[in-house]
TIVEX-38944 format. One record per residue: x, y, z of N, C-alpha, C in turn; residue in three letters. Coordinates in steps of 0.05 Angstrom, whole numbers, plus 5000, padded with zeros to 4 digits. Each point is the difference from the previous one (the first is absolute). Last residue first. Example, Ala and Ser with C-alpha at 12.3 -4.5 7.8 and 13.67 -1.06 7.14 Angstrom:
2
525749555142501650245001498550225014SER
500648854999498250245000501850245000ALA
***
This chain:
771
087835323159502250055024500749705012LEU
493050094933503050114983501550005023LYS
491749785027501249764984502750114987ALA
495250575054500649755014501749814981ARG
495150744960502750085017501049825014MET
492249874959502050014980502850045014SER
491950055053500949744991502149974984ALA
497150885024501149805026500649724990LYS
499550884937498349805003501849875028PRO
502350974989499849794984498549765013PRO
498351124988500749805023500349714987MET
502250994965498549814995500349805018ALA
503850975020499949774980498149815011GLY
500950815043498950064976500549754982MET
502450035095496750115003499749974969LEU
509149775025498349855019497050044988LEU
507150534956500449704996497849845013PHE
500250895023499050014972500849664993SER
503150235084496750064999499550004970PHE
509649965007499249795019495949954999ILE
505450704958500349804990498249745009LEU
500350875038498149994985500749744984ALA
505850165070497649895010497550074975LEU
509250224980499849745007497549915010LEU
500850934985499949844970500349755007ALA
499950575070497849944987500149924976GLY
508050065047498549885016497249944993CYS
505950564954500949734998498749835017SER
497550924999499349864977501449674995ILE
501350635076497949924995499149904979THR
508950175016498649855023497049944996LEU
504750724945501349684993498649815018GLY
497850905021498549844967501149804994ILE
504250385077497549895006497949924976GLU
509350364990500149725011496949915014ARG
501850824945500549744989499849745017LEU
499550855044497449974980500849764983LEU
506850205060497749875013498149984982PRO
509749954976498150224997497349855011THR
507549444993500950175020498050235000GLN
498049004959501350224999500550185023CYS
495849134981502249965014502050335000SER
491149674956499850065026502849975019ALA
500249864900498650305011499650055028LEU
501749144965502350234999499550215010ILE
493549464995501149945024502750144999ALA
494250024927499750255020501249905022PHE
501749474925500450275000500250165021SER
497349135006502749984998500450325002SER
491149764987500849945026502850115001VAL
497249924913498850235013501050025037THR
502149294939501750234994498950225013MET
495849155016502850025007501350234995LEU
491649924963500050065029502950025014ASN
498849714914499150285001500350085025CYS
501749074984501650154991499350354997THR
493349405026502249975020502350164990LEU
493150004939499250135027502850025016LEU
500649414924500050254996499750255023THR
498649055010502850064994500550254998ARG
491149705008501750005026502550094996LEU
494849864919499150275021501650015025THR
501749304941501050184989499150305014ARG
496349155027502650005005501650254987THR
490949854981500250135029502849965005ARG
498049774918499450234998500150085028GLU
501249094985501950154987500150315007ALA
493049345023502550095022502450134990GLU
489950284956501649685004502550125024ASP
493550674968498349784996501249755002LEU
498651035040502549774994499449744999GLN
495151055016499349734990502949894990PRO
501450785069498349964976499949744995ARG
503950395080496349935001499749994977GLY
509150155020498949775016497149954991PHE
503450794965501249774987499649765011PHE
496950825038498849964978500849744983LEU
503650275082497449895008498749934965ALA
508350465012500349715009497149854998TYR
500850954983501449904979499749645001ASP
496950585073498249924975500949884983ILE
506450245069497749855003497449874980ASN
506050774989501549784997498549745005VAL
496550835026500349984971501549754989GLY
499550195093497149914990500149974967LEU
508050365043499449725004497349834993VAL
501850984996501649824977499949745004PHE
495750545061498750024974501849864979ALA
503750095080497849815007498549984973LEU
506150695011501749724997498049705001ALA
497950945019500350024977501349674988VAL
497650145089497950024995500750004962ILE
506950095066498349744997497949964987HIS
504150845001501949794985498849745005ILE
496850695058498650044965501949824985ILE
499849695103500150254981499150014978SER
501349525106499149974978499850184980PHE
504649515092499050264987499449934972VAL
503449305063497150125012499250314986PRO
506349084968499750255009497550125005HIS
501649054975502950084998500250345018HIS
491949465001502049885012502650155001LEU
493550324948499350165027501949795013ARG
499749824910501150255003500150075032LEU
495849204977502849984994501550305007LEU
490850054989500449835031503449964998ALA
496250354917500450195030500049865021LEU
499649454928502850134993499650285027THR
492649424994502349835007502650184996SER
491450384970500449935031502549895009LEU
499050054906500450255013500049985030GLY
498149254946502750024998500650365018THR
490949594999502349885015502450104997LEU
494350424947499350085026501849825016THR
500249814906500750225011499950115025LEU
496149174970503449995000501150325011THR
490549974986501449845029502550024997LEU
496450334921500050195019500749845034ALA
499649444917502550204998500050215026VAL
492949444996502049855006502850145000ARG
492050324963499850025024501949815020GLY
499550024900500950325018500049985024VAL
496649264960503150014997501150265008ARG
490449844999501649745019502950114998GLY
494950494942499650095028501249865017PRO
500950124896500249755020500350145027SER
501650424915496949944998499649815020LYS
508250544968499749655005497849934998LEU
501350914993501449864976500349704999CYS
495250625064499150044978501149834972PHE
503349955094497149954998499149954970PHE
508250355022500649814999496649834995LEU
501150965023501349894969500149704997THR
497350315085498350064978500849934972ILE
506049915066498649815005497849994981LEU
506050765000501249714993498249794997ALA
497750695048499850124968501549774985PHE
500149995099497449954987499450114975ALA
508950175038498749614998497450004993THR
503150895000500849884978499749695003GLY
496550565064498950104977501749824982ILE
503149885082497249915004499050064967ILE
508350455011500349685004497549845001LEU
499650945011500549924969500749704997TRP
498750355086497250084984500849874972LEU
507450035058498249825007496950014979ALA
506650674994501049784988498449765002ALA
497450855042499849984970501049734987GLN
501750145100497149964989499050014975GLN
509050185020499649745006496849944999VAL
502950844986500549894978500249695005TYR
497950665068498150014981500349804972PRO
506650055075497549905001497849984983HIS
509350474997499649684989497149975010LEU
503750685044499550094971499049784984LEU
502549825087497450134998499550114976ASP
508449645017498449814996496350075002GLY
507750635003499649834970498149804998VAL
501350505079498850154988500249854967ALA
503549765098497449874991499150134971THR
508450335043499749665009497349894983ARG
501250995007501549864985500349675000MET
491750785021502349735016501249894985ASN
495350984996500949834984501949775018VAL
492550965007501549735015500549844975LEU
498251105006499549754988501949795006LEU
495750975033502249805006499349784981ILE
494350825007502450024980502249795008THR
491350005045500149874974501950084986PRO
498549835104501550234987500049904972ASP
496649485074498750285004501650224977HIS
502649075004497449994997498250285008GLN
509849935005498849984973497349954998ALA
504149985086500150274988498450044976ASP
502449155032497450095019499750304982ARG
508049484975497849964994496950085001ARG
508450265034499450124972497149854991LEU
502949705084498950265004499550154974TRP
504649185002497149905010498850335003GLU
509449934979498149924973497549995012ALA
506250245068499550204974497749924975ALA
502549385065498750155012499350234983GLU
506349364973497249914998497850205013PRO
508950464970499849805012497049834999THR
504150704939502549805009499449865025ARG
494450464913500049955029502249875005PRO
497850664915501649715011499549985027ILE
495950664918499949975033500749735008LEU
501150644898499549765017500650035026LEU
496850574908501249985023499649765014GLY
498250484893500049795024502250025019TYR
495650644909502049905020499249825024TRP
497250184891498450055028503049925014SER
500249864905498650285004499150125023GLY
503949074981497150084984499650264999HIS
506649825077498849804980497750064985ARG
509450405069497650044987499249734981PRO
503950075109500649984966497650124984PHE
504249805105499050194987500350024972LEU
504549415061497750045017497950194987LEU
508649694964498649765010497650085016LEU
505750704971498749884976498949725009ALA
504950545059497550064997498149824980LEU
509549875012498449945023497350015000ARG
505650384937499949764995498849815022TYR
501350965008498249974980499849674994ALA
506250355063497050035007498449894978LEU
508650104982500249735013496650015008THR
501950594918500850025028499249785011THR
497550254907503049905009501450015021ASN
491250624988501949784979502249955005THR
493350575054501549805009501249814974LEU
493550724995502050135008502349765010ASP
490549844981501350014977503250185002GLU
494249755073500549754985501750084976ILE
499350845065498249774986501149784994GLY
501350915075501549784984497749794984LEU
498251115022500049715014501649824983SER
501751034983498649865000499849735013PRO
504850895029500349854984497449765002GLN
501150715067499650104967500149804986GLN
501349815091497850084999499050164975GLN
508949755019498749795002496849984997ALA
506250765011500349834974498349815001SER
500250345082499050184974499549934977ALA
505449545062497549944998498050194988VAL
509150155001499549724985497649925001ASP
502950825049499850014971499749794985ARG
501249975086497650204996499449994968PRO
508449525036497449905003497250174994ILE
509550254999498949964973497849855004THR
506050195077498850274988498250014972ALA
504749455081497749874984498450204983PHE
508750105054500049794987497749884981ALA
502150865047499649964976500449754987ASP
501150215093497650164997499549914974ALA
505749215040500150314996497450124994SER
500649125061501050084976499650294993PHE
498349515082502549954993500650094967PRO
492050445065500749764985502850024994SER
494950655043501249815021500849744985GLY
493750564945501950205024500349755025GLN
495949814915502450044993501250095026LEU
490349994984500749755008503449935000ALA
495550864979499749895026501049805000THR
500850284918501750195012499449915034HIS
494749544935502949914999501550225019LEU
491650284985500349695020502449954999ASN
498350764944500050005029500249805018ALA
499949854908502750145005499750095031THR
492449654968501649755000502650125010ILE
493250664981499449805021502249795002LEU
500450474918500750135024499749895029LYS
497249564919502350035004501350205023GLU
490549455005501250204981503350055007PRO
495349025023500050305009500950124982PRO
495649124967502350085015499950295011LEU
492849444954500250025029502550095015SER
498549844904498250285010500450015025GLU
503549204958501950285003498450245007VAL
495349245006502149915012502150315001ARG
492849814937499150095029501750025022HIS
502649754911499250305001498650075029GLN
502149024986502750184999499450315001GLN
492249474984501349945033502450195000ARG
496750014909498050125018501049955032ALA
504549544938500850284996498250125016LYS
501449035029498350104982501450285000SER
506849345035497150095005498650164979PRO
506849185003500150274989497250075008LEU
503149235039502750104990499750214985LEU
492349675044501950005021502850074985LEU
492749844943499550315012501849955026ALA
500149234947500950254982499850215021ALA
498849065048499150214985501750144989ALA
498849175076501950114976498250164979GLU
498149645107499150024973501950144984ILE
497749615109502450144980498749904974ASP
496350195109499449834973502350144984HIS
497950345088501849775002499749814975SER
495750875009502850054997501749725007PRO
489950064951501150075027502950004998PRO
494650434918501449725005500650005030LEU
495850684954498149885011501749745010ARG
503950654947500250145023497649815016GLU
502949694918502049985018499250145026LEU
493650064923500549725012502050005027ILE
500550804945496949945013500249775016ALA
506950114941500450195029497849985020GLU
499249624906501849865020500550115025GLU
495450454935498249845016501949825017ARG
504550674954498550115018497849805011GLN
506249754931501350075027498050055022LEU
496649914911500849765015501750065028VAL
497750734942497449865013500649755017THR
507450374946499350185030497749875013GLU
502849604917500949995021500050095026SER
492149884924502950174999501149875026ASP
491049684970501550104976502950135003ALA
496849185069498750324990501450064974ALA
499949085082500350144973499150234993HIS
503549235080498950224995500050144968ILE
500749035066500450194972498650245002VAL
504249105070497850244998500750184971GLY
502748915027500450244993497650215000LEU
503848915046498050234995500950344992LEU
506749244983498049975019497950194991GLY
510749724990498150044987497349945014ALA
508150395052499649784993497150054977GLN
508050775035497549855004499849794979PRO
509650255027497950064984497649895011ALA
508749925040498050185007497650084977GLY
508449384996499750274990498750235008LEU
499549045022502250105010500950284994GLN
491949574965499949995026502950155015GLN
499349784908498650225006499750115026ARG
504249164975501750254999498650265001LEU
495349195013501650015021501650244994GLN
493649764933499250145026501950025023ARG
503249634922499250224991498650195027ASP
501749064996502550155005499550275000THR
492649454989500350065023502750165003GLU
497549754911498150245017500550065028LEU
504449274948501250264993498250215017MET
497249145016503050035015500950264988SER
492549684958499350115032502550075013PRO
499950064891500049785020499550135029PRO
496250424908502450035017499249765019ILE
493850274926502749754989502049995025PRO
488850295001503150115011501949804996ASN
490149884988501850174978502250105003LEU
495349515064500349824978501250114976ILE
497950475077502949835003500249884979GLN
492550615030501650004978502149894993GLY
493750095079502650134994500850024980GLN
492249525024499350275006502850194992ARG
494148994979503050105002499650324995GLU
493249285044500450144974502750185002ILE
497549005052499850355003501050134976GLN
494849005016502450184992499950295006PHE
496049125060499150174971502750114995PRO
497149225053502250125000499850204975HIS
493249495026500849985026502350154999LEU
495249954920498450105019501050005025TRP
504849564929499950294994497750165021LEU
501149035009502650125004500150374995LEU
492449474976500049985030502650175009ALA
498149834912498850275006500150005029LEU
504649274952501450254999497750275010ALA
496749145010502750015014501050245002LEU
492649814946499250085032502550005012PRO
501449744908498150285004499850075035ALA
504049174964501550265001498450225008ALA
495849184983501150045031501650265000LEU
496849664916498450185014500450065028LEU
504649304953501250244992498250255014CYS
498249074996501350065021500750295000LEU
495549504935498250185017501650105023MET
503649484931500350244988497550185028ARG
503749034982499850095026499750324995TYR
500849484926497849835017499650175025HIS
507150174943497850184993497549905014ARG
508749644997499950105025497350224995LEU
503449394933498649865020498950195023LYS
507050124931496350174993498649895015GLU
508749774993499450255017497550124998TRP
504049284949499449925025499250225020ARG
503250194910497049965000499649905028LEU
509050144979498450265006497649895004LEU
504649224982501050175022498750295011SER
499249474914498049915022500950115031ARG
500750464895502149905022497349935025SER
500450094882498549905026501650025019ILE
503350524913498249755005499450005029GLY
508450574977498349934986498149825011GLN
509250685013498349785009497050024986HIS
505650634968501649765004498349725010TYR
495550894948500949885025501949804998ALA
499650604911497849855020501749965025ALA
501050414890501150035028497749865019LEU
502450224895498849765012500950035025ASP
501850734938501949855016499349745009ALA
493450524957502150014982502449815008GLN
492750155060499249854975502649944982THR
499950635073500949725007499449774981ILE
499350954977502849985009500149655014LEU
491550354979501350014971502949955006HIS
494650105076498749764985502049994972PRO
501150845053501449755015499049744984LEU
494950894988503149914990501349745002VAL
490950205028500250104975502849974988TRP
497349775094498249934987500150034965ILE
506450295066500149745009497749874973THR
501450985014502149844979500249695003LEU
493950455055499050094971502449814985CYS
500749945091497449874989499950054973ALA
507250565041500749725002497549814985ALA
497750925013502249914978500749715001THR
494150275069499350034975501649934977LEU
503950035084498449784995498349984976ILE
505250785024502349744998498049724996GLY
495850865022501250004978501149724988ILE
496550115085498050004980501149994978ALA
506750085073498349754992497550044978SER
503750855018502249764984499249785003PHE
493950595042499950064974502849784981LEU
499350005096497449854990500250054968GLY
507350415044499749705004497549854984LEU
500150975006502049884984500549714997GLN
494850395065498450044978501549924976MET
503950055089498349744998498550034974LEU
504850755019501849794994498849735000GLY
494950865006500849974977502749774995PRO
490650075060503050075002501649874976LEU
490749905009500750275001502450075008GLY
494249184978500450045022500550295010CYS
498849494912498150195010500150055033PHE
504849304952500150284979498550235014ILE
500449155050502750164998499850264982MET
492449445007501250095027502650185001SER
496549454923498850275004500650195027LEU
502049124961502550145008498750315004LEU
494949194968500849995029502450255013GLY
496949864911498250115013500550015027ILE
505749584944500550374996497850065016ILE
499549084994502450105019500550315000ALA
493349614952499350015023502150075020THR
501649844907497950235000499950025029LEU
505449274979501150224992498250305008ALA
496449145001501650105021502050214999ALA
494049754932498150035020502150055031LEU
503849664919499350284995497850125021LYS
503349094997502550225004499250304998LEU
493549254994500950095029501850164997SER
496849804917498150125013501050035033THR
505549464940499750334991497850145021GLY
502349044997501450165025499250264993ILE
497649274938499549885026500850225018ARG
501350224909497649945005499149935029GLY
509250194972498350255015496649935001LEU
505349274966501350125026498250175014VAL
499049814908499049795018500450085028ILE
503850594937497350005001498849795020PRO
508949894972499350205024497550035001ILE
503849074970499250234989499450235023ALA
507049135009496850065008499850284984GLU
508649505019498650004966496850055004GLY
504249795090501650024974498649934972LYS
494350395091501649764991501650114972ASP
495350685078501249914970501249755005ARG
498250525076497049834989500849944970HIS
507050565044499249755018497949804991GLY
501950834956502049804999499749715011LEU
494150815018499849934975501749734993LEU
500850365081497649834999499349954974LEU
507450585016501049705013496949864996VAL
499650894972501749834981501049745009PRO
494850575059499449964978500949864980TYR
503750215085498049805003498849964970ASP
506750665025501249814981497949755007LEU
499150815048499450054976501049764980SER
501749935092497250004990499150094969VAL
508849935046498349745006497150004993GLY
505850754989500949804989498649764994LEU
498950805058497949934992501049784968MET
506350485050498749735022497749894984THR
504250774963501849785002498949765013MET
495050795005500149874975501649804993GLY
500750485082497449844999499749914974PHE
507250555008499949775016498349784998GLY
498450884955501849814988500849725014LEU
495250645044498149884983502549864982ALA
503550485064498749805006498349844982ILE
505450734980501649795002498349785011GLY
494650764943501750005028501849715000HIS
497750694919498849755008501649995029VAL
495850884931502149865017499649735007TRP
494050544950502550184994502549905014GLY
490149704999500850115021502450244997PHE
495949414934497850105013501150175027LEU
505549624937498450174982498350095021LEU
505849415032501450224995498250224981HIS
496649145025500850155020500950254995LEU
499649394931497250135008500250135025GLY
507449494972499950294983496950155000LEU
502749205052502150265007499050164986MET
495549244980499050105023501750305009ALA
502749544925497550114996498950145023LEU
507649425007500550244985497750184992SER
498749135040501550175017500850244989LEU
495949394946498450125021501250145019SER
505049574934498550204989498050115017LEU
505649345035501350234989499050244993LEU
495149125006500950125026501550275001PHE
497649484924497350155014501150095023PRO
506649514958498950224981498250165013VAL
503749215043501850225004498450264984GLY
497349084989498550115020501850245010ILE
503949554929497250044996498750195017ALA
508549665020500050234980497450094997ALA
500749145048500750275015500050254984LEU
498949214952497950075007500150215026VAL
507549684953498050094983498050115010TRP
506249505050500950295006497950164972LEU
497449065062500950164970501050315004SER
495549305066502449864990500950144973ARG
491850165060500149974983502749894978PHE
498650175096497649884994499749954973ARG
507550305038499549765013497349894987TRP
503450864980501449804989498949735008TYR
496050715043499249954970501649754986LEU
502450365087497749795000499150024975ILE
507950425006500149745008498249835005ILE
498550964976501549824980500549725002ILE
496850565066498050024987501049744968VAL
506250345068498149795014498449964977LEU
505750674983501549694999497949855011SER
497050894997500349914974501449714999LEU
498050405081497949934991500649894970SER
507350325049498449775009498249944988LEU
503450874969502749755002498549745006LEU
495450805010500349904975501349754994ALA
498950345085497849884988500449864973LEU
506850575044499949685010497649874992ARG
501650914968502149824991499749725010ASP
493850625042499249924966502549864989MET
501650245097497349824995499749914972ASP
506250665019500649765000498349805004HIS
497650874988501949924978500449725002ARG
496150405074498149924976501449914973LEU
505450325074498549755006498149924976SER
504150834992501749774997499549795010GLN
494550735012500449954970501649774996ALA
498250225088497849954986500749914974ALA
507050465045499449735010497849864987PHE
501350934988501649874984500149675010PHE
494150595041499249994968502049814990SER
502150185096497849844994499149954969PHE
505950665019501449765003497849754995ALA
496850894999501349974978501849715002PRO
494550305069498849904984501449994976THR
504049755092498850214990498649974973GLY
509349585044497249975007499150234987THR
510049415008497950294983497549895003LEU
510749645046496749984995498850234992THR
509949555002499450224997496449945000LEU
509649575048497949924981498250255002THR
510349465029498450365000498049914984TYR
506949375011498450015025498250275003GLY
509949994951498349794999497750065023LYS
507050684945498949935026498349784998HIS
503750504922500849815008499749835025GLY
496250864970503550014996500649695005ASP
491550595012501049745012503249975002VAL
495250724949500350005024501449785020SER
497149864906502950185002500450095029GLN
492249504982502649864996502650125000ALA
491650495011500649815025502049864997PHE
497150544925501450115018500649855022ALA
495949574937503250014991500850245019GLN
491049785010501349765006502850104993MET
494250704984499949895022502049825012ILE
498050114909501650205008500649975031THR
493849394956502649954994502250235008HIS
490550095014501549775018503049984992HIS
495950624946499750115024501649775020LEU
497849714915501750235000501250105034GLN
492049474981502149835002502650204998THR
492150454995500149865023502349865001LEU
497250334914501850225022500249865032GLN
496049444931502650124991501650165023ALA
490349795016502249785005502650024988THR
492750815031501049824975501749825006ASP
495950625058499549725004500249844977LEU
504650985055498349884972499849715003SER
504751045043498149715003499049924973PRO
507750675018498249934983498949755002HIS
505750365071499850244984497649994978ARG
500349445096500649954973499650274981LEU
502349815109498050114988500950024970HIS
502449405091500750094973498250094984LEU
503649685110497550074985500950174973LEU
505649325080499850194977497250024985MET
506749495085497750034989499650234984LEU
507349135039498550264995498050064993THR
503749155064499150104976499750344997ALA
502449495077501049804979499150084969HIS
498150355096502250134987501449814980HIS
491449955055502049825007503250094988ASP
491950494981500450015032502149835006THR
500750394907497849905014500850005033THR
503850854941499849665000497849905008LEU
505050964953497749885014499949734997TRP
508150724987498149804993498249895018LEU
507650595018498450154981498049824988GLY
506249705073500850094983499350124977ASP
492849545052503050015004501550054979LYS
489349925047501250064977503650035014SER
488449695011502050085008502650004979GLN
490250354982501249705005502350075014PRO
492750725013501549904976501349775005PRO
490450465043503149905004501249834977ASN
492450804992500449745001503149945005VAL
497550874985499049935029500449675003GLU
503750764937501149785009498849855024ASN
496950844960500249774975501749775007LEU
498150675068497849914989499949854979SER
507950465030499049795018497549864992ALA
503150714956501349794991499549785020LEU
495750825016499349884978501449814992TYR
503250455070497149865013498649874971ASP
508550514994500249755014497649815003GLY
499550894964501349824978500149695017TYR
497650715058497549964980500949824974ALA
505150435085499849674999497449974976GLY
502950885041497449855008500149734994THR
507450624972499649945026497849825012PRO
504850144907497849885006499949945033ASP
507450364954498250124980497349915004HIS
507849695052499450285005498350164977LEU
500949035000499250085024499250345000GLY
504649454929496950045001499150205018VAL
509449684990499450094976496850094999ASP
503749635086501050264990498950114977GLU
498649115025497750165010500950314992VAL
506049294980498149984985497750215008VAL
507949875048500750074972497850064982PRO
498849705097500750334991500450074973ALA
498549125055498350064979500550284989ALA
503649615078501649914975498850104973MET
498050665085499949695000501549924975SER
497450925028502249845016500949704996GLN
492650484956502450114988503149915017LEU
490849835027500549864973503150024987LEU
495850505076501049775007500949824978ASP
496250864978502649975017501349735004TYR
491250054969502150064978502750005012LEU
493050005062500049744987502250024980GLN
497750815037501549815021500449724987ASN
495150634952502750085001501549815015LEU
490649844997501149934977503050105000ASP
495150325074500149665003501349954974THR
498150914999502249935020499749714995ARG
493950284949502350064991502249945017LEU
491349955030500549764980502350094990ALA
497150695059500649735016500549764978THR
498050854957502850005019500949745017PRO
494049894909499350175022502549995019THR
498249544914502050225004499150205022PHE
495849194945498950135024501850285000LEU
500549154943498850274982499550195025ARG
502349075017502450094986499150294989THR
494249485051501550185018502850084984HIS
492549474964499950304999501950155020ASP
501149064939498950075026499950334999HIS
502749504921497249885010498950155025PRO
506750344917500349915023497149905011ALA
500850524916500749645002499749895029LEU
500350974975496949854990500449725005GLY
508250455022497350105024497649914979TYR
507849834953500149875029497650065014ARG
504250234906496549975011499549845021HIS
508950164967498450284995497049955006ALA
505349235013501050215020499050214995PHE
498749364932498549945028500550155018LEU
505050134921497250024997498549975023LEU
509249925006499350294992497349994994PRO
503549085024499750205017498950254993GLN
501549114955497650144997500050235017ASP
507349475001500150044975496850144992LYS
501549675085501350174998500450114969GLN
495549265053498450234981501950214997TRP
501548905022500750275008498850214982SER
499749004994497550175009501250245009LEU
506649414971498750004979497150175011ALA
506449835061500750234983498450014979SER
498449265060499650285011500550224980PRO
499149084949501450095025499350305012GLY
497249534916501849785013500750085029ASP
494350344900499950005032500949755010LEU
500150564901500349745012500250035031ILE
495550474904500750015028500849765010LEU
498350184908499750265010501349975021ASN
503149214934498250145022500350255000PHE
504749514936497649935000498450075020GLN
509950144984497850174989497349954999GLY
509249605025498249884981498450204989GLY
505550235070501649984979498449924975ALA
496749895086499750254993501550094974VAL
500549135040497550104991499850264990LEU
507449725037499949884973497950064983ALA
501250305092502050134976499149854976ASP
496949535073499050254994501050174984HIS
503749225018498049934987497650294999PHE
508149995057501250014969497449904976ARG
498650065098501050254991500449984966HIS
497749215047498350145001500450324985GLY
506849335017498349914976498050225002ILE
504550135072501550074986498849934963ASN
496149755085499750234998501950114972LEU
500949125027496550084989499950234991LEU
507949695034499949984979497750074989THR
500750025093501750224984500149974975ALA
495449395050498350195003501850264980GLU
498648924983502550175015498850304999ASP
494349294968500250005024502850185013ASP
491550154921502549865006501249985029GLY
492350464914500049815024502949884997LYS
493650894957502749764997500949915029ILE
490850514948501649905022502349824994SER
491550714961502049824989501449955033ALA
490650404942501549935028502149864995LEU
493250704940501949744999501150035027MET
492750634936501149905019500949785014LEU
494450454926502750084996501849955029SER
490249724984501949874975502550184995GLN
493750215069501649805007501449874980THR
494250794988502950055007501349745010THR
491849854929500250155027503450015009GLY
494649584922502550214996500050165021ASN
494949165002501350004968502250235002ASN
495249845081501149724991501550044975LEU
494950715030502749945018501349794989GLU
492150194958502250224996502149945015ASP
492449505022501349914975502050204987LEU
495250235075501849775011501149944977LEU
493950694992502250105011502549705004PHE
491649854961501750174982502550075011GLN
492849585055501949814981501850164981SER
495050475063501749835009501649834983THR
493050554965502850175006502149825015ASP
493149474940499550185014502850155011ASP
500049334935497050024999499150225019HIS
509049484942499450165024496850074994PRO
505149084966499850254996498950205021ARG
505949095017497550144990499950264997PRO
508849304987498450215019497250074994LEU
507249504949497649865019498850075018PHE
507150394939497549924982498449855017ALA
507750325041498350184999497649934983ARG
508549585022498049875006497150185000MET
509649894938499150095027497549875003ASP
505149864916500449845028499150095025MET
498450054882500150115021500649845029ARG
503149874889497749955027501250175023LEU
500950144881501049985029498249875016PRO
501049784896497950065023501550015024ILE
504349744914498550264999498850115028CYS
504249074991502750254997497950224996SER
494349305010501750045021502250195001PHE
495249784921498250095015501550065031THR
504749624928499150244992498350115024GLY
501749095009502850195005499450314991ILE
492649364978500650055033502650135005ALA
498249794910498350225008500450015035VAL
505449424950500550274992498150175019ALA
497949075007502750085014500550295002ILE
493149644945500050065029501650075013ALA
502549764912497750265007499650045025CYS
504649214983501750235002498250254997PHE
495349205001501550075030501550194997VAL
495249764915498450155020501550085035ALA
504649514924499450285001498850155019LEU
500349035006503050155006499950334994LEU
492849454970499650045031502850135008LEU
499049804911498150195007500050055031PRO
505449334964501250264993497350245010LEU
499548995001500650165026500950324996ARG
499349304928497250045011499950185022ARG
508249784959498250104985497350115007ARG
506649335037500450295013497550234987MET
***
C-alpha cells in the first residue's frame, strides 16, 4: 500500500482541483456564443435583435382543454394570477385587453392629428350633416352608452377613425372576454415581460412563477395543459435541454469509459492513475477558457466530458504498451516519439475550430487543445513516476493470435482506394446543401417552433420572414421615411409599420393645420344643425376643441410612456446604439414581394430575411473554417515530414486522412443533405484522431508482442472515442448531436483505414503457417 501512496495522493489532489474548478466557474447555457460577429448594418441589426431585441420580452401562452366553460374559468383565473405575480407589463388575452380606454384622454386630445382619413377634418356643412346623421343612428342603437361618451365631443368620428386603424387586423375569436383558437379548445395570450433577460436563473424563476400561477388556476381540474412559446420560453427550454444533455453525458460517458478501461486493465489502481491526467486536463481546460473568455459555455464542458474517450488515449497508450516490471524509459523509447507527434498534430488539426471566428466553437477548439496538451504532458512527465512506483501495467499481455489474424486483411489494402471514387461519386451526384437557416445552432425542436407558428397565426401576428428596416438618428425621421414608403404601397397590400400607429409629428401638424378656423366651424355647425334632431348647443364645445388641438404640440413617442400604444409601438420602433430603427413587416407574400422590389430603388430600406439571415451570416465562417481545416491538415503533414523524415510514411498518412475525410463526408451525406460549419470543425477533430492512429500503426514494431500491444491499446482508445461520441450523437441539442455523429463515424473509419494502410504487411507464408 505504501508503494501506491503517491498515486493515491495524486488522485485526491486531482479530484480536489476538479471540484474546486467546477464549483468556482459558472457556465453559460444560451446559444449567443455560437452566433457570428456583425460585419455590416444588416448583421448588426440582426444580432442585436437576436440578443437584445423586443422579441426577448414577448411570450405566447395557450391553455388547452375540452370543456369550454371550465377552460374559460381557468383562463380568467390564470390572467388574475399573472397580474398578481407582477412579472408582466402587459397581458393581452381578450378584446378588453386591447381596449384603448386607459389611453383615451391622451389619444382623444390628439385625435385630429392621428385620424388617417381627411373626411374627419372637413367640417363642411355637407360633411357635418352626414356625420351628425350617422351619430344619431348610433345613439339609437345598442351602442348608445359607448357612443354617447365620445360622440358628442367628436361628431366627425376622428377618434373612432384612429381606433379603427389600430385594429385593422382581424382579432382572434373571443368568448366571455377571452381569445380562443378557432376550435374553441384553447385560449390565446400574449405576455410582455417587465424585465426581459436571458439569464438562466431568472428564466427559471419566470417559468416557475408561470407554472405556479397555472397550477393555482387549474385547481385540480385534469386534462388541461399550458403551452408556452416565444423567446423567453425557448431560452428556458434550451438551457434545460442543454443541462439535461450535460448531466446525461457526464453520467453515461464516465460509466461507459470506466467499464471499458476496467475490462481492459482489470485494476482500480490503473483507473485511478488514468483519472489523474484526465481530471487535471479537464480542470486546466476549464481554467484556461475562463481566463481567456471570462466565461465557459456548457457545450464546451459537455464536449470536454465527451473528450473522456480522447484525452485518455495517452495514458492508455502508455500503460497498454508496458509489460509488468518494464522500465518506463524503455516504453517511452518505443512509443514516445509517436505519442508526442500525435498530441502535436492533433492540436494543429484543431486550428479550424480555434480560428473559425465563432466564440462558442473557439471555446470547443481551445478546450480540446488545452486538454490534449495537458493530458500528453502529464502522461509523459508525471504519470511514469506514479506507474513505476505502483508497478501498474495492462492486464492482457503477450501475443494474441486472434488479434494478429486480422493483419492478413492488409493484403487487400488496395481495396481501400475504392472508397475515394465511391465517396466522390456520391458527393458529386448528391452534393451537400450549405446550411442557410442556422437550424443547427437552434436548440428548439421543430415541433415547438411549429406550435409557436400556429399560435402566432391564430393571434393574427405576422410570421417571421422578410423585414424592411428603416434606421435614422431619431424616431421622427424613421416615421417620416416609413410614411413615404407606405404612400407608394398599393392599397391591396398590407404592411405593419409604426407610422400606421403613430404618424410623424410633421404629418400630425399638417393634418391639424388643415382644420378650418374656429369661426368657420361655428358657422358650419349652425348650418348643419338646422333640421337636425340635435339641439343647437349640443356641439357648442367643438370649435374650441378644434382651436385647442391646433395650439397643442404634436404627439410623440416620448409622450406615450406606460400606455398600451407604447407597448405595441415598441415592437415596431425602438432605439439601438444611439439610432432609431423601424420595422416594416409584410403580412402577405404579395406585400413582401412588393417590399423587395421597392427596396431595390430605395437605399433607406434595409432588407432582412429572418429565415435565412443567420445562415447567411455564418457563410463566411464556413469558408474560414474550411480554409483553416486545409491549413491545419497541411501544417500537420509538414510537421510529420520534418520529424519523421520519411516521405513514404507521411504519404500514407495523407492517404489515410483523405480516405477517412471523404468516407465520413459520404456517410454524413447519406444521413442528411445539409452541411454546416459544425461538420467542418468536427471533421478537423476526426483528422486529428486519425493522425494519432496512423502514427501508432505506422511506427516500427519489431515483434508480434509489440504489434499485439498496439492493436489492443488502439482498439481500446477507439472504443472509448466512438462510444463517447455516440452518446453525444444522441443528445437533444442539434449542435452536440451533429458533432457526436461526425466524430463517432469518423473515428471508426480512421481506425479502419489506419490499420489497413499504415500497419506493416504480414508475410504471406508465415501467416499461413500460423493460421
